[in-house]
Every structure is written in structure tokens, then in C-alpha cells.
C-alpha positions as CSV (number, residue, x, y, z in Angstrom):
1,M,-18.5,-18.1,-12.5
2,I,-16.7,-21.4,-12.8
3,K,-17.0,-23.6,-9.8
4,I,-13.6,-24.8,-8.4
5,G,-13.5,-26.8,-5.2
6,H,-11.8,-25.4,-2.1
7,Q,-8.8,-27.7,-2.2
8,D,-8.3,-27.1,-5.9
9,R,-8.4,-23.3,-5.3
10,L,-5.8,-23.6,-2.4
11,K,-3.5,-25.8,-4.6
12,A,-3.9,-23.4,-7.6
13,L,-3.1,-20.4,-5.3
14,D,0.0,-22.1,-3.9
15,T,1.3,-23.1,-7.3
16,L,0.4,-19.7,-8.8
17,L,2.6,-18.0,-6.2
18,N,5.5,-20.3,-7.1
19,A,4.9,-19.7,-10.8
20,R,5.0,-15.9,-10.2
21,R,8.3,-16.2,-8.4
22,S,9.7,-18.3,-11.3
23,H,8.5,-15.7,-13.8
24,T,10.1,-12.8,-11.7
25,L,13.4,-14.7,-11.6
26,W,13.3,-15.3,-15.3
27,V,12.6,-11.6,-16.1
28,S,15.4,-10.5,-13.7
29,E,17.9,-12.8,-15.4
30,V,16.9,-11.6,-18.8
31,T,16.9,-7.9,-18.0
32,H,20.0,-7.8,-15.8
33,Q,22.5,-9.9,-17.6
34,Q,24.1,-9.2,-20.9
35,A,24.1,-12.8,-22.0
36,P,21.5,-14.6,-19.8
37,C,21.3,-18.4,-19.9
38,V,17.6,-18.9,-19.9
39,I,15.1,-21.4,-21.2
40,E,13.7,-19.9,-24.4
41,D,10.7,-22.2,-25.1
42,H,7.7,-20.8,-23.3
43,T,6.3,-24.2,-22.6
44,R,9.5,-25.5,-20.9
45,C,10.2,-22.7,-18.4
46,D,8.8,-23.1,-14.9
47,F,5.9,-20.7,-15.5
48,G,5.1,-22.4,-18.8
49,K,5.1,-25.8,-17.1
50,W,2.8,-24.5,-14.5
51,L,0.4,-23.2,-17.2
52,I,0.2,-26.7,-18.7
53,E,-0.2,-28.4,-15.3
54,A,-2.8,-26.0,-14.0
55,E,-4.9,-26.2,-17.2
56,G,-6.8,-29.2,-15.8
57,I,-8.1,-27.1,-12.9
58,L,-8.2,-23.6,-14.3
59,G,-8.5,-24.1,-18.0
60,S,-12.0,-22.7,-18.2
61,V,-11.3,-19.6,-16.0
62,Q,-10.9,-16.5,-18.2
63,E,-8.3,-15.0,-15.8
64,F,-6.2,-18.1,-16.4
65,I,-6.7,-18.2,-20.1
66,D,-5.6,-14.5,-20.3
67,L,-2.1,-15.6,-19.0
68,G,-1.1,-17.6,-22.1
69,E,-0.7,-14.9,-24.7
70,P,1.5,-12.4,-22.8
71,H,3.6,-15.3,-21.5
72,K,4.3,-16.5,-25.0
73,Q,4.8,-13.0,-26.2
74,L,7.4,-12.5,-23.5
75,H,9.5,-15.4,-24.8
76,D,9.0,-14.5,-28.4
77,T,10.1,-10.9,-27.7
78,Y,13.2,-12.2,-25.9
79,L,14.1,-14.5,-28.8
80,S,13.6,-11.7,-31.4
81,L,15.7,-9.2,-29.3
82,K,18.3,-11.8,-28.0
83,A,20.9,-10.9,-30.5
84,D,20.2,-7.2,-30.3
85,Q,23.1,-5.4,-28.8
86,D,20.8,-2.8,-27.2
87,H,20.5,-4.4,-23.8
88,A,18.4,-1.4,-22.5
89,L,15.8,-1.8,-25.3
90,R,15.6,-5.6,-24.7
91,S,15.2,-5.1,-21.0
92,S,12.6,-2.3,-21.4
93,R,10.4,-4.4,-23.8
94,I,10.7,-7.5,-21.6
95,R,9.7,-5.5,-18.5
96,D,6.7,-4.0,-20.3
97,I,5.3,-7.4,-21.3
98,S,6.1,-8.7,-17.8
99,R,4.0,-6.0,-16.2
100,T,1.1,-7.1,-18.3
101,L,1.6,-10.7,-17.3
102,I,2.0,-9.8,-13.6
103,D,-1.3,-7.8,-13.8
104,R,-3.0,-10.8,-15.2
105,I,-1.5,-13.1,-12.5
106,D,-2.9,-10.6,-10.0
107,S,-6.3,-10.9,-11.6
108,L,-6.2,-14.7,-11.4
109,E,-5.1,-14.5,-7.7
110,K,-8.0,-12.2,-6.9
111,Y,-10.4,-14.6,-8.7
112,L,-9.1,-17.5,-6.7
113,N,-9.2,-15.5,-3.4
114,R,-12.9,-14.4,-3.9
115,P,-15.2,-15.8,-1.2
116,R,-17.2,-18.7,-2.5
117,S,-20.4,-20.3,-1.4
118,D,-19.2,-23.8,-2.4
């Protein structure tokens, strides 16, 4: 288990919750609007910025590492389906990938909330 100091864990948890909210809002906009106005670059959305910022503290934690691929896949899928007129298909695919990302966020949150002896 990677050792992360108490203050770093608290900060990571707080920012993780904010990042989760940002992700949820992004998915909601993409799935509920016919022509959403969203940031397409996975490194420039709020969640992507959080991933980059949190890497210094959490970069060696597997639960954190596991967030990167589904997050990028979410944006890539959105871009590939953006012009697709089948809004239901786009929304369904985005929601499926989002569930994977949320599950991985939950895993990281559990990791950060585990009792420590540090």
C-alpha cells in the first residue's frame, strides 16, 4: 500500500468529490442536450485538470491510475459520436463509460477512506 499523509488524503478526498461532481455535470450535459457545449479535450475539462493536479499525490496509487483510461475513452467516444444524429445511442454509450469511471472513482474514494496507521 502506498503511504499518503493524512493531510494529503483529506485534500485528495475533497478534490475527488469536486471532480466527481464536475464529471457528473459533464455527462448530464452531453446526454441531455441535443447540441451540448462542452470541453472536448480530456485534459482541459475540470475532471481532467484534477487528474493532472492530483498526480503528484496519487500518481502511484493504482485506483487513481485506473481513472485515466475510461476518462479519455469518455471524451473520445463523445467526439466520435458527436455528429451522430442518434442522440439516444450517444447518450447510452456515454452513460456506460461514465458508470465505469464512477465505479473507479468509488474505488479510489474507498482507498482514501481506509483506516491508516500513519
